[in-house]
N, C-alpha and C positions, 0 to 999 in steps of 0.2 A: 504494500500500500504506500502510495506516495505521500510524503510529508506535506501538509498544507504550507505552501510557500509564503502566503501572506503573513502567517503568524511568525515564522522564522525570520522573514525579512524585516518585519516590524521590530522585533527584538534586536536583530543584528544592527538595524539602523540606529536604535536607541543606544546600543552598546558602543557603536562607532562614535556616536555623538558624545557619549560619556568619556570615551578615550581621548577625544579631542577637546575635552573641557566643556562639552555641550551638555552639562547636567540638566539644564532646563528641558531638553528633549525627553530625557528619561523621566523627569518629574511629570511631564505631560502624560506619558503613557501610564505611569503609576496612578495618576489622578483618574484616568479613564477606568482603570481596573477597580479602584475604590468605589467610583460611582456605580459601576456595574454590580459589584458585590452588595452595595447598599440597596439598590433596587431589588436585587434577588432576595435579600433578607427581608425586605418589606413585603414581598409576596409570600415568603415562607411564614411570616408572622401571622398571616390570616389563613387559617386552615380552610380548605375548600369544603363547602357543605352542599348537599343536594339541593337543587332549586325547590323552593316552597311554593305550594299552591294556595293562594290567599282564600279562594272560595272554600276549599276543604278546611283550611284553618279557621274560617268563620264558623263552620259547623262544630268544630272542636271547642271553640271559644264559647259558643252558646251553651254547649253541654257542660263544660267544665269550669268556666271562668266568670260567668255573669253574676253569680250569687254574691261575689265580693266586688268585682270590678265594674259591674253594671252592664246593661245592654249596649250603651254607647261607649263603653270603655273609659268613662269619666271617673271611675272609682266610687260610684254612688250606688252600688248594689245593695240588696236588702240587708246584708249582714254588715255593711260598712260601719255603721254607727257603734257597733259592738266590738270593733277590732282596734287594737293598738299595737303598732302604728296602723293608720288607715291604709286601705288598698291604693295601689298606684293609679294615678290618672294618666292613662296612655295617650289621651288627646293632647297633652301638654308636652309630650316628648321629653319628659324629665326622667331619664333613666339613671338611677342612683349608682348602680354598679356597672361600670363600663371601663374600657381601656383606651378610649379616644380622648383627645386633649379637651381641656375644660371648655373651650369655646365651640367645640364641635357637638352639635345636638344629635347627629346621626351616629348611632353605635354600630360596631361591626356585628354581624350576625352571631358570632361566637359568644358575645356578651349576653345576648338575649337567650341563646340556647342554654348557656350555663345556668342562668337564673331559673329557667323553666325546669331543666333536668334536675338540678340540685336543690331548688327551693331556697328560701332565705331564713337562716336560723333565727330563733327567738321572735318569729312573726307567725302570722296565720298562713303564710305562703308555703305550701308543701312542695316537696320535690316530686316531679311527675315522671322521673326516669323509669320507674317500675310500672307505670301505667300506660304511657304513650310511647309509641315507636319513634325511632330517629326521624322518620319521614313526617310523622304526626307533629313533632316539635318544630321541624322546619316549616311545615305548613302554617303552624300557629304563629311563628315568627313573621312570616310573610303577611299574615293578616294584621298582626299588631302594628306593623309599620304603616298600614293603611289608615289606622285610627288617627294618626298624627300627620297624614299626608306625606309620608316619607318613602312610599314605595318606589318612587322614581329617583330618589336621592342616592348619591354615592356615600358610602361610609366615610367618616372623618379619619384623619391620620392617627395611627396608634402612637401613644406617647413614647418618648425616648427613655429607655431604661438604663442606657449607658452601661457601665461596668458595675455589677453588684458588689457592694462592700460586704465582705464576710462578717458574720456575727463574731464579735470578740469583746473582751472587757473594755478595750480602748474605744471601739466603735460605740458601744452602749453608753459609756461615759460621755462621749462627744454628743451623742443623741440626747442624753439627759440634759446637758447644758443648753442645747438648742431648743429643747422642749419648753424649758422654763425661762429662757432668755426673753425679757420684755413681755412675760406672760403670753408668749406666742401660742402655746397650746394649753397651758394650765389655766388660762382665762376662762375656758369652758370646761375642760376635762378635770380641773382641780390639781392640787399639788401632788396627790398620790395617784392620779389618773382614774379616779372613780366617778368622774362626772359630777362632782359635788360642788362645783363653783356656783355661788348664789347668783344665778342669772336666768331670767325667764326667757325662753326661746320659743319661736314659732316658725313653721315652715312657710313657703310662699303661698300656701292655701289657707293659712291661718290656724292650722292645727298645732297644738302644743307638742313640742319635741324636747327630748332630754339628751344631753351629750352622752356619748357612749362611755360606759364603764369599761375602761381598757384592761382592767384586771380580770374580766370575765370573757375569755376568748370564745366561748360557745355562743356568745351573743353577737359576734361580728357577722354582719350580713355576707361578707365576702371572704371569710376566714381570716385568721391572724398570722398567716404566713407572711414573712417580711415582704415578699413580692406583691402580695395583695395590699398590704398596708402602704407600701410605696405608691401603688396605683392610686389609692384613696387620697394620699397626701398630694399627689401630682394633679389629679383631675378634680379634686373637691367632690362634694356630693350634691348633685343638682337639686335645686328646690329647697335646700336647707342652709343653715348658717355655716356649714363646713366649707371653707374656701379652698381654692386651688393655690398651692404654693409654687406653681410654675407659671403664674400669670405675669407676662412681660410688663404689663402696665402697673403692677403692684410693687410697692416698696418692700413688701415682705417676701418677694420671690427668693427661693432657695435653690442652690445648685443641686445637681443630681447626687453628688456625694453627700451633701447635707441631708437630703431627703432619705437616702439609704440609712444614714446613721440614726435618724429619728425613727425610722421603721424598725431598726434593730432594737432600739430602746423600748418602743411600744410593745414589741414582741416579748421583751424580757419582763414586762409587768404582769404577765399572766399568772394568776394564783391557782396553780394546778391542784393544790390541796383542797380547793373549794369546788372542784368539779363533782357533779352528782354521779355517783357510781351505783347503778341499780342493784348490784350484789351486796352493797353495804346497807343493810336494813336494821342493824343492831347497834345501839349506843352502849358501849362497854364502859360502865362506870368503874373507875379505878379506886381501890381502897388506899387511903393515906393514913399515916400514923398520927400526924398532927391535925390541927384544925382545918376545916374546909375554908379556902380563901373567900374573903368577903368582897374584895375589890375586883371588878372585871378585868383590870389591867395586870393583875398579879401574874407573874410569869409561870407560876405553878400550873395554871390552867392549860398552858401550851404543852405540858407533859402528858396530859390525858389524850387518848386517841379521839379524833374528831369524826363526825358523821355529817354529811351535807345532804339535805333533802330538797326536793323541788316544791316550791310554793305555787299553788294554782288558785285562780279566783273562785270565790264562793258563788256557785250558780244554782244552788238547790232551793233556797227559800228567799223570799223577798226581804230586804231589797237585794236583788242579785247584782253581782259585780262583774264587769267584763273587761275593764281596762287597768290591770295591775301595773305597778311600777317596780315592785320587788319580786324576785323570781327564785331565790334560794335562801336557805337558813342553815347555819352550821352549829352543831351542838356538841358539847363535851360534858362529862359528869364526873364528879369526885365524891367520895363518901368516907366516913370514918365510923367508929363504933356508935356514934350518937346521931349524926345527921348526914343529909345528902344535899349536894348543891349542883345546879345545872348552870352551865355557861352557854348562853345563847347569843349568836352573833349573826348579823345580817347587814348587807350593804344598803344604805338609804341615802339618796343624793341630798336630802334636806333634813335638817333638824327641826321638826315641826313643834313649835311652841306657840299655842294660841295666845294672842295679845302682843306677840313680837312683830314689829314692823317689817324687819328683814324677812322673816318667815312668811308673813302675809303677802309680801311683794312677789314671791316666786310660787306661791301655792295656788291651787285651784280654789274656786269658791267654797266657803265652808271649811276653813282651816281647822283641823282637829289635832289631837295628840298622836304621836307615834306610840305604838304599844306592841306587846307580845304576850302570848298566853301559852301555857303548857297544859295539856289535857291528859289526865290519868284516870284509870278505872278506880272506883271505890273498893272493889274486890278484885284480887288477881284471878283471872279466869283459870279454871281447872280443865277446861276443854278447849276446842277450837273456836267457840263462839265468843266474839268480843262485843263490847257496847257499840251502838250506832256511832259512827265516827264524828257526827255533827252533834255534839253535846249529849250523847248517850240516849238511853230510853228508859221506860218505866221499870223494866226488870234489871237493867244494868246502868245504874247511875255513875256519873263521873265527877271528878274534882277538876276545877279550872283554876290554875294559878295564873294571875296576870300582873303585868307591870305596865304603868303608863308614864309618859315623859313629863306630864305636868304642864303648867302654863305660867304666864308672868305673875299670876296671882295665887297659884296653887303649886305645892311641891309635887315631885314625882310620887306615885302611890302604888301600893300593892293591894290586890284584892283576891278574895277566895270565894268561889261559887261552887255549890253542889247542884248539878243539873241532871234532870231525868227527861231530857228532850228540850227542843227549842223554846217551848212555851212553859216549861216547868223548871224554874231556877230559883235557888235560895241564895241570896248574898249573905255571907257570914263575915265575922270579924277575923281577919287573917292573923291577928296577934294571939288569938286564943289557941292556935295550933303551932305558934312559933314561926309562921311563914314570913320571910323577910326578903327584900330585894334591893338591888342597886343597879343603876345604869350609867353608861358613859358613852359619849359620842365624840368621835375624832376622825377627821378627814374622810367623811362619807361612810362611816361604819358605826353601827350601834353594837355595844356589848352589854349584856344584861346578865346578872347573877340572881337566881332565885334559890333560896335555901329553906329547908324545913327538917325538924327531927325525923328520924327513921320511923318512930312510932309516936302515936298521940293518944291522949285521953279522949274517950268517946269514939272508939274505933269504928262504930257503925256508919259514920259519915265521912271517914277519911281513909285513904290508902295506907296500909302498913307495909313498909318496904321489907323485903326478904332477900337475903343473899341467895344467888344461884337460880332465882326464878326469872322467867321471861315475862316482863310486865309491858303491856301495850302503852304507847305514848304517842301523842300527836301535838302539832304546834300550829299556831295562828299568828299573823302579823298584820299590823295596820300602818299605813303611811298617811299621816294626817294631811300632808301637803298635796296628796293625790285625791283628796275628798273621801278617804276611807274612814268609816265610823260605823258602829253597830254591826250589822250583818254584812256590810260592804267591806270585805277584807280578803286576804289570801290565807290559805291553810294547806296542811299536808294531810295525807291519809294516816292510818295507824302504822307505826313502826314498833320497835321493841327496845326495852331497856333491860340490861343485865348487870346486876351488881356482882362483879367478879370477886369471889372470896380469895384471900391470900392462900397460896399453895400450902404453906405450913409443912408439917412432917408427915401428914397422912399419906401422900403418895409413896414416900419411902417406906413407911410402915407396911402398907399393902404389898409393895414390891418385895420387902424382906420376908413377909409371911408367905407369899406365893413361892419364893425361892426355897424356903425351908420345907414347905409342903411337898413341892416337886421332888426335892432331894430325898425326903423320907419315903415317898412313893417309889422312887427308883431303887433305893436300898431294899425295900420290901420285895419289889419285883425281882431283883437280882438274887436274893436269898431263896425266894420261891423257886426260881429257875434252877439253882444249884441243888436243892432238895429233890427236884424232879429228876435231874440227871443221875444223882446217886441212887435213887430208888429204881 
C-alpha cells in the first residue's frame, strides 16, 4: 500500500522549515492538529442517542408525567401543591441539571436522558430506567423539548472541564478557603455547609427554596461526585439563586482550577456516618460505669454507636403534612445501673424561636418551636405485635417523651404523655418520673438529650427498661420555621432499642463448664471402650 504522500510531504515541509529556522511553519501545523483534536473531542463529549419520536413521547408523557408536571408541562399537575420541591416547569426551559454553559438554555440530550433514567434524589422524581426502554426515554426527551419550543434548536456548548484537580488535602484546603472567602459560598450554605445561613430564598417562580445541605450527599440532585459538583459550580442552577461561577460578566468568576478545588472541598463535607442504612434497625445502648452525660455536646456520646433513620411526613391523620424540610434523625443511647439517656441529633437549617425577629424573617407563616419526641411502649411486647406506630392504641399504650426549643418568653421544656391513640392522650408531669432534657443548636444541627431512671414508681403507666430485651422505639421531629406544629411533622416507623449488658465473667464460666463436661464425657467414653476391648 502506498504511503499517503500529502501527509509525509506536509510533515517533511514542516521539518525542513524547522531546520531552516522556520519554526512558525511547524507551529502552524501543530495548531491545525490541536484544532482538529478539539473538534473531535467535542463530538466525543456528546454521546450519540437514537432519534426520538416526539409524538410517541407525548403518549408516554400523558401516561407517566402529567400527574406532577401537568398536561401543559407547566409543573401544575394535580399533585404539584403537595410536592417539595415543586415539579419542573418544562415550558420555561429551566433545566437544573445540565452540562451546557450557564447562558445556554438548550441542554444536550444526554442531560435530559440522565434525569429521566436516574431520577432526582430527595425529590418526588423517580428514576424511570427500570420502567421505560432506551427508545421510550429518547422519545420522551424529544417531546419535552417541544414544550419549550426547543425542538429545532441546537444544543449549547458543553462546559470546559479543563484538567481535573485530584482530591488531596492540599486541594481540599484550597477549596475550603475559596468557599469561605468573602462568604462566597457560606453566605447561603453556612459555615459548616449545612445550608443554615439565615437567608430566605425563593426561586424564579416564587417558591420557597432552601440551600443544599452539603453534608448530606444523598440529597444532591446530580450526585456529589467532584465532576458533578464542578458542573453545578460552573453552570449554576437555572431558576434558583445558585449562580454560575464561570460567568465572564461577573466579578466572582473563578478559574477552572479554583472550581475543581471547591468541588473537592464540597465532596469532603459528606457525613457518611449519617447515611441511612436499612440493615441498621437496632439502637444499641451502651452501658457506662459513671453517670449518663447531661450535656448534648459531651464527647462521651460520640463513643456510643449511632443509628440514623429516615424521617417521613405524617400523612395519616389531619392535619396531614406533605412538605418536610428535615429528612433524617441520628440516635445514640447510654445507660448505667440507674438511668438511661438518649442523644438525638438532626440537621435543621433554622433555629426556630417564636418571638425572635431573625427566626421570623426566614420562617414560613406561623413560626413554631423546633421539637423532638421519643415514643416507647408502656409494656415491652412479648410477641411480634407492637403498638400502632402513631401514638399507640387502646390495648397497647405508649409513652411520649418530648422536648421543645422554647420561645423568647418561655424556656425550653420537656413533656411526658401517655397515649392510647391519636384522640386519647394524658399529659403528665415529667418531673414525677424523673424525665429531664436539654438541647443545643450549633451550625445547623440540633442535639437533644432526654434522660429518665430505668424504673419508676407507678409502673402501670411507664416503661420499665430491661437489659437484653428488644424494646420498640420511634421518633418524631418538628421544624417550626417550616410551619410544623401539632400533627404536621415528620416521624419514623418502629425500630428497636437494646440495652447491651456488660459481658462480665458469665461467658467464660459457661465456656469452662462446657470444657470440663466434654472432657469428662471423653474420659468416660475412653474407659468404656477399653473395658469392651478387654472383655
